[in-house]
MARKOLLUM-427799 format. One line per 2 residues: number of its first residue (from 1); their letters; for each residue x, y, z of N, C-alpha, C, O. Coordinates in Angstrom, 1 decimal. Each point is the difference from the previous one (the first is absolute). Layout:
// residues N
NUM = a = X/Y/Z/X/Y/Z/X/Y/Z/X/Y/Z; ...;
END
This chain:
// residues 72
1 = xx = 34.4/50.4/16.2/-0.7/0.8/1.1/-1.3/-0.7/0.4/-0.3/-0.1/1.2; -0.5/-0.4/-2.2/-1.3/-0.6/0.3/0.1/-1.2/0.9/-0.7/-0.2/1.0;
3 = xx = 1.7/-0.7/-1.2/0.1/-1.2/0.9/0.2/0.5/1.5/-0.5/-0.7/0.9; 1.3/1.7/-0.7/0.2/0.5/1.3/-1.3/0.6/0.6/-0.3/-0.3/1.2;
5 = xx = -0.4/1.0/-2.0/-1.3/0.5/0.5/-0.9/-1.1/0.4/-0.7/0.2/1.1; 0.6/-1.2/-1.8/-0.9/-1.1/0.3/0.6/-0.8/1.2/-0.8/-0.3/0.9;
7 = xx = 2.1/-0.1/-1.0/0.5/-0.8/1.1/0.0/0.7/1.4/-0.3/-0.7/1.0; 0.5/2.0/-1.0/0.0/0.7/1.3/-1.3/0.7/0.3/-0.2/0.6/1.0;
9 = xx = -0.8/-0.9/-1.9/-1.4/0.5/0.2/0.0/1.5/0.3/-0.7/0.5/0.9; 1.4/0.3/-1.7/0.1/1.4/0.1/-1.4/0.7/-0.1/-0.3/1.0/0.7;
11 = xx = -0.5/-1.6/-1.6/-1.3/0.7/-0.2/-0.9/0.0/1.2/-0.9/0.8/0.1; 1.1/-1.8/0.8/-0.9/-0.1/1.2/0.1/1.3/0.8/-1.0/0.4/0.7;
13 = xx = 2.1/0.2/-0.7/0.2/1.3/0.8/-1.0/1.1/-0.5/-0.4/0.8/0.8; 0.0/-0.9/-2.0/-0.9/1.0/-0.5/-1.4/-0.2/0.5/-0.9/0.9/-0.2;
15 = xx = 0.6/-2.0/0.9/-1.3/-0.1/0.6/-0.2/1.0/1.2/-1.1/0.3/0.4; 2.2/0.2/0.1/0.0/1.0/1.0/-0.1/1.3/-0.7/1.0/0.5/-0.6;
17 = xx = -2.1/0.2/0.8/-0.2/1.3/-0.7/1.0/1.0/0.3/0.4/0.8/-0.9; 0.1/-0.7/2.2/1.0/1.0/0.3/1.3/-0.3/-0.7/0.7/0.9/-0.4;
19 = xx = -0.4/-2.2/0.2/1.2/-0.4/-0.8/-0.1/0.5/-1.4/0.9/0.5/-0.6; -2.1/-0.7/0.0/-0.3/0.4/-1.4/0.2/1.5/-0.1/0.6/0.4/-1.0;
21 = xx = -1.2/0.3/1.9/0.2/1.5/-0.1/1.4/0.4/0.1/0.5/0.9/-0.7; 0.3/-1.5/1.6/1.4/0.3/0.1/0.7/-0.4/-1.3/0.9/0.8/-0.4;
23 = xx = -1.2/-1.9/-0.2/0.6/-0.4/-1.2/-0.2/1.0/-1.1/0.9/0.3/-0.8; -2.2/0.2/0.7/-0.3/1.0/-1.1/0.8/1.2/0.2/0.6/0.6/-0.9;
25 = xx = -0.4/-0.1/2.2/0.8/1.1/0.3/1.4/-0.2/-0.4/0.7/0.8/-0.6; -0.1/-2.0/1.0/1.4/-0.3/-0.3/0.2/-0.1/-1.5/1.1/0.4/-0.5;
27 = xx = -2.0/-1.0/-0.3/0.2/-0.1/-1.4/0.1/1.5/-0.6/0.8/0.2/-0.9; -1.7/0.7/1.4/0.1/1.3/-0.4/1.3/0.7/0.2/0.4/0.9/-0.7;
29 = xx = 0.3/-1.3/1.8/1.3/0.6/0.3/1.0/-0.4/-1.0/1.0/0.8/-0.2; -1.2/-1.9/-0.4/1.0/-0.5/-1.0/-0.1/0.7/-1.4/0.8/-0.1/-0.8;
31 = xx = -2.0/0.7/0.6/-0.2/0.7/-1.3/0.6/1.4/0.0/0.1/0.6/1.1; 0.2/-0.1/-2.2/0.5/1.3/-0.1/-1.1/1.1/0.3/-1.1/-0.3/-0.3;
33 = xx = 1.5/1.4/0.8/-1.0/1.1/0.2/-0.7/-0.2/1.3/0.4/-0.8/0.9; -1.4/1.6/-0.6/-0.7/-0.1/1.2/-0.7/-1.3/0.2/-0.4/-0.7/-1.0;
35 = xx = 0.2/0.2/2.2/-0.6/-1.2/0.3/-1.6/0.1/-0.1/-0.7/0.2/1.0; 0.3/-0.3/-2.2/-1.5/0.1/-0.2/-0.7/-1.3/0.4/-1.2/0.1/0.3;
37 = xx = 1.9/-1.2/-0.2/-0.7/-1.2/0.4/-0.4/0.1/1.5/-1.0/-0.5/0.4; 1.8/1.2/0.4/-0.3/0.2/1.4/-1.3/0.7/0.2/-0.7/-0.1/1.0;
39 = xx = 0.4/1.0/-2.0/-1.3/0.7/0.1/-1.2/-0.9/-0.2/-1.1/0.4/0.4; 1.3/-1.6/-0.9/-1.1/-1.0/-0.1/-0.4/-0.6/1.4/-1.2/-0.4/0.1;
41 = xx = 2.1/0.4/0.8/-0.3/-0.7/1.2/-1.2/0.5/0.8/-0.8/-0.8/0.4; 0.6/2.1/-0.2/-1.2/0.5/0.6/-1.3/-0.4/-0.7/-1.0/-0.4/0.6;
43 = xx = 1.1/0.4/-1.9/-1.2/-0.4/-0.8/-0.2/-1.5/0.2/-1.2/-0.4/0.2; 2.2/-0.4/-0.2/-0.2/-1.5/0.2/-0.6/-0.2/1.4/-0.8/-0.9/0.1;
45 = xx = 1.3/1.6/0.9/-0.6/-0.2/1.3/-1.4/0.5/0.1/-0.8/-0.7/0.6; 0.5/1.8/-1.2/-1.4/0.5/0.0/-1.0/-0.9/-0.8/-1.2/-0.1/0.4;
47 = xx = 1.7/-0.6/-1.4/-0.8/-0.8/-0.9/0.2/-1.5/0.2/-0.3/-0.8/-0.9; 0.8/0.5/2.1/0.3/-1.4/0.2/-1.1/-1.0/-0.2/0.2/-1.1/-0.6;
49 = xx = -1.4/1.4/1.0/-1.1/-0.9/-0.1/-0.3/-0.4/-1.5/-0.2/-1.1/-0.3; 0.2/2.1/-0.5/-0.3/-0.2/-1.5/1.2/-0.8/-0.6/-0.2/-0.9/-0.8;
51 = xx = 1.4/1.2/1.2/1.2/-0.7/-0.5/-0.1/-1.5/0.4/0.3/-0.9/-0.8; -0.7/0.7/2.0/-0.2/-1.4/0.5/-1.0/-0.8/-0.8/0.3/-1.1/-0.3;
53 = xx = -1.4/1.7/0.0/-1.1/-0.7/-0.8/0.6/-0.3/-1.4/-0.2/-1.1/-0.4; 0.8/2.1/-0.2/0.6/-0.2/-1.3/1.1/-1.1/0.0/0.0/-0.9/-0.9;
55 = xx = 0.8/0.9/1.9/1.1/-1.0/0.1/-0.6/-1.4/0.2/0.4/-0.9/-0.6; -1.4/0.8/1.5/-0.6/-1.4/0.2/-0.6/-0.5/-1.3/0.1/-1.2/-0.3;
57 = xx = -0.8/2.1/-0.5/-0.5/-0.5/-1.3/1.1/-0.4/-0.9/-0.1/-1.1/-0.7; 1.2/1.9/0.6/1.1/-0.4/-0.8/0.6/-1.3/0.4/0.4/-0.8/-0.8;
59 = xx = -0.2/0.6/2.1/0.7/-1.1/0.6/-0.8/-1.3/-0.4/0.5/-1.0/-0.4; -1.9/1.1/0.6/-0.8/-1.2/-0.3/0.1/-0.3/-1.5/0.1/-1.2/-0.3;
61 = xx = -0.2/2.2/-0.6/0.1/-0.3/-1.4/1.4/-0.6/-0.4/0.1/-0.9/-0.8; 0.9/1.4/1.4/1.4/-0.5/-0.2/0.1/-1.4/0.3/0.5/-0.8/-0.8;
63 = xx = -1.0/0.4/2.0/0.0/-1.4/0.4/-0.9/-0.9/-0.9/0.4/-1.1/-0.4; -1.5/1.6/0.0/-0.9/-0.8/-0.9/0.7/-0.2/-1.4/0.0/-1.1/-0.5;
65 = xx = 0.6/2.2/0.0/0.6/-0.1/-1.4/1.3/-0.9/0.1/0.3/-0.7/-1.0; 0.4/0.8/2.1/1.3/-0.8/0.1/-0.3/-1.4/0.5/0.9/-0.9/-0.1;
67 = xx = -2.1/0.7/0.6/-0.3/-1.3/0.6/0.8/-0.5/1.2/0.5/-1.1/0.1; -0.2/2.1/0.7/0.8/-0.3/1.2/-0.8/0.1/1.3/-0.9/0.8/0.1;
69 = xx = 1.3/-1.6/0.9/-0.5/0.0/1.3/-1.2/0.8/0.4/-0.8/0.4/-0.8; 0.8/-0.1/2.1/-1.1/0.7/0.6/0.0/1.5/-0.3/1.1/0.5/-0.2;
71 = xx = -2.2/0.1/0.3/-0.1/1.5/-0.2/0.0/0.6/1.3/-0.2/1.3/0.1; 0.4/-2.0/1.0/0.0/0.6/1.4/1.2/0.8/0.2/0.2/0.6/1.0;
END
């Protein structure tokens, strides 16, 4: 599965926040019981700025530790 994810650049789609929210909701549909993951989407939308700051810090550190390309 991982080679396909890399070759087809599946993760790039998650750069689109609306796609990420849809993915979270869809994963919740696959779980048994009520879709509690879908309940996270309004929180993610409301707290987007803080999530963005945290992600940028994580992304920079990931690139530094792995020694890969640009952090842009």
